[in-house]
N, C-alpha and C positions, 0 to 999 in steps of 0.2 A: 334311403336316410342316409346313408354309405355316398354316395354322389355327393349329395348336399354337404356331408361333411366335408369331401376331398376338394369339394369347389370351394368352401369355404377356409378349408387350409391354405390353397393356393392364390386366394386371393388376402389372407393374411400375410403370406409371406411376397407378395409381389408390394404389398402394402409397405413391407419392410425396407426391401430392395429398392424402393422410389423413396424414402424416406432417408435412406443410409448414402445415395447418390444424392439426393439434394444437400444435407450437411455438407455431405465430402466436396461437393462445388462451393458453400457454403467458406467452407477452410483453405480452399484450395483458392478463392478469389473472393474474399470477404467484402463488404464496403465498410470502412471504419468509421468509424463516430467520432463526434469532435472530445475532446480533452475535457475533462470539469477543472484543470487548472490553467494559468496563464506560461505561456509561452511562444518564441520564435520559432517558424518552421525554418528545416532547413533547406533550401533549394535543392532539386531533385530528393530529398531524404525523405523518410515518414519519419525521420529523427527532428527530434527540437530540442533547440536549447532554453534550459530549465534554469530556474534561479530561485534560490532562495534570500530572504530579504537579507540583507548586510546590517541595516542601521534598527536595533529591535529594544525598547526600553533604556537598562543602562548595560546593552551587551556591548560587548567587543567582539568580533566574529571573522572565522577565516574561510574564505572557500575549502575545499577539501579536494585535491584531482581526484578523477575516480581509481580506484585501487585496480592493482592488475588482477588478484582475484575477481573481482565484480567483470570485470571486462571479461575474462574468459567465463563466465558464467549464465551471463545474464543474455538473450538470443540477441543477435545484430541489431534488429529493430528497436530495440529499449533504447530510452532515453531516464538518464540519471545526473542527477544533483545530493551532492552534501556537504554541510556547511556546519563547523564548529563551533558553539557559541560560550561565553566566558564571562561571568557575571561577578561584579566586585562583594556580591550578597554570596555568595558561593565559591570554594575552590574547584569544586567537582564541575567538571563543564556538562553542558547539552551537546548532543549530537544531534542533529535532524537532516534529514534523505527523501527523496522523492523517487522513487519509479515511475516509468511510464511505460506502459505496454506499446508497442505494434500493434501486427496483425500474430503476433504470435503470442498470447496467453499466458503461456510461462513464465513470462516475465513476472507477474505477481503471483508470486510464491506463500508456501504457507506459515508463514510466522512460525509457526512451531519447528520445522525444519532447521530455517532459520538460526532461531535464538538455539539449538541441541547442539547444531553444526558449530557453533563459536564456545559451546563449553558451559550455556547459561540456561537451569531449566525452572520453566516458570511454576512459581508456588502458589501465585494467588491470580484469580481471573476475573474483571470485573468488566462494566459496560460504565461510564461516567460520560455526563453531560456537561461539552464547554459553551458558557455564552460567548458568541462573536458577535461584535459590536460593528456599525455601519451605517451607511441609511436605510439598509433593512433587515435587525439584528435576526438572530437567528442562534437555534442548538444545533452543537453538532458532535454526536453521539460518535465515541472513542471506546478501542478497548485499552483497557490499564491491563497492565500484568508487571506481578510485581515478580522479578529473577532472583535466582543465587548459582553462583558459580566457585568452584574450589579450584586454581590455577596455579601452576607450581614457578616459581622463581628461580633468576639465576645461579643463584646462591643454594639452589634444591628445596629451599621452605617454601610452603605452600600454603597460600592466602585466600581468606574466603572472599567473594566479592558478590553483594545488592546491589539492584536495581530495579530500574522505574522502564517498563517500556511501553510505550503508547503509542496507538498505529488507526488508521483508520482507510477508508477505501473512497474513490471518489471519481464518479464519471460525466458525462453532460448532462443535468438535470437529475441525479441520483449520486447516493455515499450509501455507506453502511463502514459498521465499525467488524463483520466478521465475515471473516474468506471465503465459508462457506454457502455465505447467500450473496456475496459477488459474483461465485461460478454460478448459481441459480440465476441468475439474473443476466449472467453474459448468455446462458443457455436459450432462456424465456424470449428474452430482446430478440436474437441472433433468429428466432425458429418464426418471431410473430413481424420481422420486420425485414431480415434478410442485412440487417446492420449490425456490424459486432461495435458495442460499448468501446471504446477506449480509456481502460481505468487507471489511473492511477494508484499508486502506492506510500502513503507519507507516514512516515514514523520520527519517534522523536525518544532518545535514549539518554538516560543518566546512572551514573554508578553513582553508591550511597552507601553510607554505614549500617550493618545492621540496624533494624528498627525503627529507618527512619524514611523510611517508604511513602508515608502519608505526606512530610513535609515536602519532598522532595516532589512531591508529584504536585504537588500545587504552587511550588515554584514552575514546573515548567506549564503548569495551566498557563500561567500568567502570560510565558514565549509564546504559546501556541496561541492562546486566543488575539496576542497582539500580532503574530507575525500572519496566522493564515487569509485574515483580506490581504495581504502584498500579493500572496499565490494564489490562491485558489477562487475560483469565479464563484461569487454569491449565490444562491437557490434564483433569484429574480432574476440574473442577466444571465442565468445559461440555455 
């Protein structure tokens, strides 16, 4: 009986070692999947030129150069785009961003860390569905977070700022509004196929007055619904 226990123990250790070696090999030389968003490949690089649509509804938009803090924070094989949207409907702009991972999945970070690092604390989290029109309409599930923070002004006064943060993750033939679900999908797909799914983290943010979060989200939904077909591949085309 003791010999059988030792044999079982050795077999388990061998299986763990083989699995670890397999996963290490995948991490070192992963086969990267296709993205679920549109973009132009950069020759000789895994990076891509991404674009958020310039003309959406009645919005006037401006492309925002990649901030130095983003350049220093994201892995070098990340692709990034940011656009600033302004509308006659409201004086408060909406910021849209896309981060596309390369072989380093740490490009796609947890939204909680990102927001709290900028002084914004989520106080209400929910999942919302946004109808996306097109040849084959579909429903896009997104995370809708209401956030708030207090910031000190140059004159020393403190100002409370509320806002709405909307985000989701998309890969080739796959999407989810949840960060941990995306991480689970990456691991499962990698183990099953040896291919690392190439996920993009899409987000939109708008500040607002306290109590105006729902109205702000309704305004954001219209922009998202109109812009998504321009940069995100529909399910049938993935």
